[in-house]
C-alpha positions as YAML, in Angstrom:
chain: A
units: angstrom
residues:
- id: 1
  name: TYR
  ca: [25.82, -0.77, 1.30]
- id: 2
  name: SER
  ca: [26.05, -4.86, 1.51]
- id: 3
  name: ASN
  ca: [26.85, -7.82, 2.88]
- id: 4
  name: THR
  ca: [27.62, -12.10, 1.68]
- id: 5
  name: ASN
  ca: [23.32, -12.48, 1.79]
- id: 6
  name: ALA
  ca: [22.90, -9.80, -0.53]
- id: 7
  name: TRP
  ca: [20.04, -9.50, 3.36]
- id: 8
  name: MET
  ca: [19.78, -5.94, 4.43]
- id: 9
  name: THR
  ca: [21.30, -6.20, 7.88]
- id: 10
  name: GLY
  ca: [20.33, -4.44, 11.63]
- id: 11
  name: GLU
  ca: [24.26, -2.06, 11.22]
- id: 12
  name: ILE
  ca: [23.27, -1.41, 7.48]
- id: 13
  name: PHE
  ca: [20.01, -0.39, 7.54]
- id: 14
  name: LYS
  ca: [20.92, 2.41, 11.15]
- id: 15
  name: SER
  ca: [24.03, 3.96, 9.65]
- id: 16
  name: TRP
  ca: [21.11, 4.25, 5.84]
- id: 17
  name: LEU
  ca: [18.54, 6.24, 8.31]
- id: 18
  name: SER
  ca: [21.04, 8.17, 9.78]
- id: 19
  name: ALA
  ca: [22.69, 9.57, 6.74]
- id: 20
  name: TRP
  ca: [19.64, 9.96, 5.86]
- id: 21
  name: ASP
  ca: [18.01, 12.25, 8.60]
- id: 22
  name: THR
  ca: [20.95, 14.40, 7.68]
- id: 23
  name: GLU
  ca: [20.28, 14.77, 4.73]
- id: 24
  name: LEU
  ca: [16.54, 15.18, 5.65]
- id: 25
  name: GLN
  ca: [17.39, 18.06, 8.65]
- id: 26
  name: GLN
  ca: [19.80, 20.04, 6.59]
- id: 27
  name: ASN
  ca: [16.57, 20.61, 4.04]
- id: 28
  name: GLY
  ca: [14.69, 20.98, 6.17]
- id: 29
  name: CYS
  ca: [12.36, 18.26, 4.91]
- id: 30
  name: LYS
  ca: [9.76, 15.75, 6.67]
- id: 31
  name: VAL
  ca: [9.31, 12.31, 5.66]
- id: 32
  name: LEU
  ca: [6.95, 9.16, 6.84]
- id: 33
  name: LEU
  ca: [8.58, 6.19, 5.65]
- id: 34
  name: LEU
  ca: [6.90, 2.78, 6.89]
- id: 35
  name: LEU
  ca: [8.22, -0.44, 7.41]
- id: 36
  name: ASP
  ca: [6.91, -4.21, 7.52]
- id: 37
  name: ASN
  ca: [7.87, -6.11, 10.79]
- id: 38
  name: PHE
  ca: [11.83, -6.64, 9.33]
- id: 39
  name: ALA
  ca: [13.99, -8.12, 12.61]
- id: 40
  name: GLY
  ca: [16.85, -5.74, 10.82]
- id: 41
  name: HIS
  ca: [14.22, -2.59, 10.97]
- id: 42
  name: SER
  ca: [15.52, -1.58, 13.87]
- id: 43
  name: PHE
  ca: [16.58, 2.28, 14.74]
- id: 44
  name: ASN
  ca: [16.78, 4.81, 18.19]
- id: 45
  name: PRO
  ca: [14.54, 6.63, 18.07]
- id: 46
  name: GLU
  ca: [15.68, 9.61, 19.73]
- id: 47
  name: VAL
  ca: [18.38, 9.62, 17.01]
- id: 48
  name: ILE
  ca: [16.13, 10.13, 14.05]
- id: 49
  name: LYS
  ca: [14.74, 13.70, 13.70]
- id: 50
  name: CYS
  ca: [13.43, 14.85, 10.70]
- id: 51
  name: ILE
  ca: [11.68, 10.49, 9.96]
- id: 52
  name: THR
  ca: [8.72, 9.14, 10.95]
- id: 53
  name: ILE
  ca: [8.16, 5.97, 11.07]
- id: 54
  name: VAL
  ca: [4.96, 3.52, 11.57]
- id: 55
  name: LYS
  ca: [5.95, 0.24, 11.24]
- id: 56
  name: LEU
  ca: [3.33, -2.35, 10.04]
- id: 57
  name: VAL
  ca: [1.67, -5.31, 11.81]
- id: 58
  name: PRO
  ca: [2.80, -8.70, 11.28]
- id: 59
  name: ASN
  ca: [2.51, -10.96, 8.40]
- id: 60
  name: LEU
  ca: [0.65, -8.14, 6.74]
- id: 61
  name: THR
  ca: [2.43, -8.00, 4.02]
- id: 62
  name: ALA
  ca: [2.03, -10.56, 2.08]
- id: 63
  name: HIS
  ca: [-1.90, -9.55, 1.44]
- id: 64
  name: VAL
  ca: [-0.16, -6.14, 0.41]
- id: 65
  name: GLN
  ca: [2.66, -7.07, -1.74]
- id: 66
  name: PRO
  ca: [0.93, -7.80, -4.25]
- id: 67
  name: MET
  ca: [-0.41, -4.53, -4.45]
- id: 68
  name: ASP
  ca: [2.36, -1.85, -3.67]
- id: 69
  name: ALA
  ca: [3.03, -0.66, -6.72]
- id: 70
  name: GLY
  ca: [-1.15, -0.01, -7.28]
- id: 71
  name: ILE
  ca: [-0.76, 1.75, -3.87]
- id: 72
  name: ILE
  ca: [2.61, 3.74, -4.54]
- id: 73
  name: HIS
  ca: [1.73, 5.22, -7.85]
- id: 74
  name: SER
  ca: [-1.53, 6.69, -5.79]
- id: 75
  name: MET
  ca: [-0.58, 7.53, -3.30]
- id: 76
  name: LYS
  ca: [2.43, 9.57, -5.00]
- id: 77
  name: ARG
  ca: [-0.72, 11.04, -7.55]
- id: 78
  name: LYS
  ca: [-3.16, 11.69, -4.55]
- id: 79
  name: TYR
  ca: [0.31, 13.91, -2.49]
- id: 80
  name: ARG
  ca: [1.22, 15.43, -5.61]
- id: 81
  name: TYR
  ca: [-2.63, 16.91, -6.14]
- id: 82
  name: GLU
  ca: [-2.26, 17.96, -2.74]
...
């Protein structure tokens, strides 16, 4: 997907989220998705069955973004260990 500005839009996000949720339902998987407070991250929670979405508080991204790679690596390592 794309648009002229190369930005995520609400419509692109809804379409992507819905398609991913359908795929997860077919595979019997459940996912926790952490999202920042971007306006384009809008969705209908009644439609999404296999994705639990937690929105981060506003302005938190600027504080955690420098650590993204380390946090993601640690989380994956702990998840695989468990």
